[in-house]
Backbone bond lengths (Angstrom), bond angles and torsions (degrees), N, CA, C in turn:
res aa  C-N    CA-C-N  psi(-1)  N-CA   C-N-CA  omega(-1)  CA-C   N-CA-C  phi
1 P - - - 1.446 - - 1.527 107.90 -
2 I 1.324 110.73 155.55 1.392 118.98 -178.58 1.546 113.28 -69.55
3 W 1.308 118.00 -40.60 1.424 123.35 -173.33 1.502 115.04 -100.03
4 Q 1.313 115.74 17.16 1.479 121.01 -176.54 1.549 110.98 -56.46
5 N 1.237 120.96 -49.57 1.451 118.94 -174.40 1.519 113.48 -77.99
6 R 1.400 116.47 -21.47 1.456 114.86 -177.11 1.559 110.96 -96.97
7 K 1.232 119.62 -50.60 1.418 125.89 -173.91 1.467 116.35 -94.68
8 Q 1.340 114.05 -59.75 1.468 122.53 -174.32 1.481 113.18 -61.32
9 D 1.269 123.42 -44.44 1.431 127.18 -179.50 1.567 109.56 -60.62
10 R 1.348 114.87 -45.79 1.360 124.21 -179.64 1.537 111.92 -58.95
11 K 1.212 110.46 -40.44 1.535 117.53 -175.00 1.612 105.18 -72.44
12 V 1.367 119.55 -38.13 1.334 122.29 176.75 1.437 113.23 -62.09
13 D 1.361 116.06 -43.94 1.481 123.74 179.84 1.552 110.12 -67.61
14 E 1.339 117.33 -35.13 1.496 121.19 177.03 1.548 105.81 -70.34
15 S 1.253 118.24 -42.01 1.447 112.69 176.46 1.490 119.65 -68.87
16 L 1.273 116.20 -30.29 1.407 120.18 175.27 1.600 109.54 -67.37
17 E 1.291 114.38 -41.87 1.509 119.70 179.78 1.557 105.92 -62.74
18 N 1.318 121.35 -40.87 1.435 122.32 -174.82 1.500 107.15 -66.73
19 I 1.247 115.02 -32.96 1.610 118.95 177.84 1.529 106.21 -67.81
20 R 1.241 119.08 -48.23 1.450 119.32 179.03 1.515 117.20 -59.68
21 V 1.352 115.32 -38.17 1.436 119.68 172.81 1.486 113.03 -64.96
22 A 1.404 116.91 -42.61 1.390 117.74 -178.50 1.650 111.78 -64.21
23 E 1.393 113.30 -44.04 1.399 118.35 170.32 1.465 117.54 -47.15
24 K 1.424 113.92 -48.77 1.431 119.23 -176.21 1.534 109.87 -70.59
25 T 1.293 120.09 -33.69 1.519 121.95 179.88 1.420 104.66 -71.92
26 Y 1.388 121.09 -37.40 1.526 119.75 176.45 1.545 110.07 -60.80
27 D 1.318 115.54 -44.55 1.507 118.45 -173.84 1.559 106.14 -68.11
28 N 1.258 121.00 -37.71 1.536 125.35 -179.76 1.539 106.90 -65.07
29 S 1.342 117.27 -46.94 1.505 115.55 -178.75 1.602 109.68 -68.60
30 K 1.290 115.45 -38.46 1.482 117.68 177.53 1.509 110.12 -57.49
31 N 1.324 120.34 -51.65 1.467 126.67 176.60 1.445 112.87 -56.60
32 T 1.313 121.86 -40.53 1.472 125.13 179.23 1.544 111.52 -68.30
33 V 1.269 111.32 -40.77 1.564 115.44 174.40 1.524 112.76 -64.92
34 D 1.256 115.96 -41.75 1.503 121.59 176.53 1.476 110.95 -64.53
35 A 1.290 121.06 -44.23 1.444 124.31 176.30 1.602 109.91 -62.74
36 K 1.249 118.69 -43.61 1.458 118.38 177.67 1.495 114.63 -61.54
37 I 1.422 112.91 -40.26 1.374 111.79 179.18 1.575 111.60 -73.18
38 A 1.234 118.49 -36.76 1.559 118.24 171.48 1.483 109.99 -49.93
39 I 1.319 115.43 -53.59 1.534 117.66 -176.97 1.493 114.24 -56.62
40 L 1.399 112.84 -46.72 1.482 114.15 -172.07 1.581 104.09 -71.15
41 V 1.318 122.37 -38.70 1.424 117.05 179.15 1.488 111.65 -63.89
42 A 1.383 118.71 -42.24 1.519 111.78 178.61 1.528 111.69 -64.91
43 S 1.325 118.12 -36.75 1.401 117.08 177.05 1.497 118.73 -63.67
44 M 1.355 112.40 -34.17 1.592 117.48 174.60 1.525 109.36 -70.31
45 E 1.345 117.65 -34.51 1.434 116.52 -177.41 1.494 109.99 -70.42
46 E 1.313 117.48 -35.23 1.412 121.19 -177.15 1.604 109.98 -72.77
47 T 1.352 113.67 -43.29 1.394 121.15 175.25 1.475 113.07 -57.84
48 H 1.363 115.98 -44.94 1.414 123.09 -176.13 1.610 108.07 -65.17
49 D 1.242 117.87 -41.70 1.538 121.85 173.06 1.433 112.65 -59.65
50 R 1.269 118.61 -41.98 1.585 121.92 179.43 1.490 109.40 -71.07
51 I 1.403 118.34 -33.85 1.458 116.54 177.85 1.477 110.51 -71.38
52 Q 1.325 116.64 -37.14 1.493 114.71 177.26 1.430 108.79 -65.17
53 L 1.202 124.28 -43.70 1.534 128.02 -176.75 1.573 105.79 -60.08
54 L 1.230 120.41 -47.51 1.442 122.69 179.50 1.579 111.53 -63.19
55 N 1.398 113.96 -45.85 1.439 115.72 -174.83 1.470 115.04 -78.89
56 E 1.300 118.29 -27.60 1.446 119.58 -173.41 1.571 115.59 -100.76
57 I 1.447 114.01 -20.65 1.487 116.56 -174.74 1.487 106.66 -125.45
58 I 1.252 123.24 -60.74 1.482 127.27 -165.45 1.540 107.82 -66.25
59 I 1.385 116.26 -55.23 1.592 114.71 -170.91 1.525 107.16 -70.03
60 P 1.316 125.87 -35.40 1.423 121.33 178.14 1.588 106.74 -66.13
61 Q 1.253 124.37 -42.44 1.410 120.85 -179.47 1.544 111.72 -67.59
62 A 1.289 119.25 -34.44 1.510 125.22 176.28 1.629 105.94 -65.19
63 T 1.431 116.93 -40.54 1.415 119.08 177.89 1.566 109.56 -56.96
64 Q 1.421 109.65 -50.66 1.464 113.51 -173.75 1.605 109.75 -63.72
65 S 1.393 117.15 -33.37 1.356 117.73 176.26 1.516 109.93 -65.09
66 L 1.268 117.21 -40.88 1.519 121.99 -172.95 1.645 103.08 -64.40
67 N 1.397 113.89 -48.24 1.502 118.35 -176.15 1.567 105.71 -63.75
68 S 1.309 121.36 -34.88 1.487 120.01 -176.29 1.654 107.27 -68.21
69 A 1.354 111.12 -37.79 1.466 117.05 -173.87 1.495 105.20 -74.09
70 I 1.376 123.60 -30.26 1.423 122.04 178.89 1.507 107.63 -68.99
71 A 1.366 114.75 -44.98 1.460 115.36 179.39 1.504 112.78 -64.22
72 G 1.379 120.33 -32.99 1.509 123.30 -178.47 1.584 102.83 -72.26
73 Y 1.345 119.51 -38.00 1.443 115.00 -174.66 1.550 115.12 -73.40
74 Q 1.285 112.42 -28.21 1.480 121.22 173.70 1.497 114.08 -66.54
75 V 1.344 115.15 -19.17 1.573 115.99 176.66 1.584 109.30 -118.44
76 N 1.366 111.41 21.63 1.460 115.07 173.82 1.593 116.44 64.71
77 K 1.282 111.41 27.86 1.541 116.66 -177.93 1.708 109.21 -99.00
78 I 1.270 111.12 -27.30 1.505 120.12 176.09 1.434 115.64 -121.93
79 D 1.362 124.25 140.61 1.294 124.23 -174.34 1.563 109.61 -86.27
80 F 1.287 114.18 172.74 1.480 121.59 -168.93 1.575 107.41 -70.09
81 L 1.366 116.20 -37.28 1.436 117.11 179.23 1.507 113.64 -66.59
82 T 1.255 120.68 -24.17 1.555 118.54 177.07 1.419 107.71 -78.75
83 L 1.366 116.60 -32.36 1.565 118.80 -177.66 1.655 106.01 -68.36
84 L 1.386 112.47 -36.81 1.476 113.78 179.70 1.458 113.11 -71.99
85 N 1.325 115.72 -33.49 1.422 120.04 177.65 1.511 112.56 -62.60
86 N 1.464 118.20 -44.27 1.313 124.95 177.64 1.539 111.94 -60.08
87 L 1.368 112.77 -42.67 1.527 117.11 -178.98 1.601 109.52 -70.32
88 L 1.296 120.84 -36.64 1.414 119.06 173.08 1.485 113.36 -68.56
89 T 1.354 123.24 -28.36 1.389 125.58 -178.05 1.666 103.84 -71.81
90 I 1.244 118.36 -45.05 1.375 118.42 179.65 1.513 113.57 -64.62
91 F 1.412 116.98 -37.73 1.423 119.88 177.22 1.570 108.61 -63.99
92 S 1.279 117.76 -36.39 1.425 122.86 -176.39 1.605 108.97 -68.89
93 F 1.277 118.62 -38.97 1.406 125.50 175.84 1.601 111.02 -65.01
94 E 1.296 114.84 -44.36 1.402 119.46 178.01 1.495 111.78 -68.64
95 L 1.279 118.87 -33.38 1.519 122.90 178.58 1.626 104.29 -67.80
96 D 1.326 117.56 -44.60 1.529 120.18 179.00 1.472 106.79 -60.21
97 Y 1.324 116.60 -44.67 1.545 117.47 -179.06 1.640 111.34 -56.04
98 Y 1.226 116.33 -49.20 1.501 122.57 -176.75 1.505 107.36 -67.30
99 R 1.314 121.11 -40.18 1.538 124.52 172.16 1.546 110.62 -54.74
100 L 1.271 108.55 -49.73 1.626 107.90 -177.66 1.509 107.30 -74.89
101 L 1.195 123.26 -33.22 1.522 118.21 176.19 1.522 110.20 -61.26
102 T 1.305 117.87 -40.08 1.490 120.69 179.30 1.503 107.48 -66.16
103 T 1.344 121.27 -42.74 1.420 121.09 179.17 1.493 110.95 -60.51
104 Y 1.291 117.44 -39.59 1.562 123.38 -178.78 1.430 105.30 -64.86
105 K 1.249 124.52 -44.71 1.549 131.45 -173.57 1.489 105.38 -61.66
106 K 1.448 113.92 -47.65 1.475 117.29 -178.50 1.378 112.61 -65.45
107 D 1.371 119.24 -41.93 1.434 121.36 178.85 1.590 112.83 -63.05
108 A 1.340 113.39 -33.46 1.545 119.84 179.39 1.507 104.66 -72.92
109 S 1.217 123.33 -37.47 1.406 124.72 -179.91 1.501 110.00 -69.07
110 N 1.248 120.13 -39.43 1.470 122.01 171.84 1.412 113.21 -63.77
111 L 1.274 118.78 -46.42 1.513 123.53 179.62 1.548 108.17 -58.25
112 E 1.256 118.97 -46.48 1.365 122.57 177.77 1.475 114.80 -61.01
113 F 1.352 116.16 -33.98 1.480 118.33 175.11 1.494 108.76 -69.12
114 I 1.298 118.12 -44.08 1.497 116.97 -176.69 1.529 113.50 -65.74
115 V 1.499 117.22 -44.11 1.433 113.52 -175.35 1.545 108.68 -87.16
116 G 1.311 122.12 -11.61 1.504 122.15 167.13 1.544 110.10 82.98
117 Q 1.393 115.56 26.50 1.459 117.54 172.28 1.549 105.26 -160.17
118 P 1.388 111.00 152.84 1.440 117.35 -179.43 1.574 114.74 -65.17
119 L 1.352 117.45 144.85 1.400 123.07 -177.28 1.643 106.36 -83.53
120 T 1.238 122.88 145.32 1.470 121.89 -179.80 1.425 114.39 -100.72
121 N 1.479 116.49 -26.31 1.441 116.71 -174.30 1.516 111.14 -112.09
122 Q 1.351 112.24 96.45 1.513 116.55 -174.48 1.496 105.70 -133.92
123 I 1.395 115.63 161.19 1.436 123.21 173.00 1.639 111.27 -58.19
């Protein structure tokens, strides 16, 4: 062809460069999505562990402490301020529990959005 060296070769080079740019953009996007998924999964695992700790150990112990304080208050062994302190402590732990549960659900929702399908294994 008459224009091979001037126009056609340049078009081929331009097309090849466009392909390389598209591949790099794809790789960057893939790496970004992979990093976001890894961060969300790590956050969900940590939050899940903290939720379990509160739900299975800390809140039951605080409830036992409150029940003990109630019994002690009824027989005048514990003052009212200690009873209220135990009650506020359990409320604080329960509030932490629900905050963590909310964080977990938000992370799960974000992860579902990123992967494009619902998660099956949740709290």
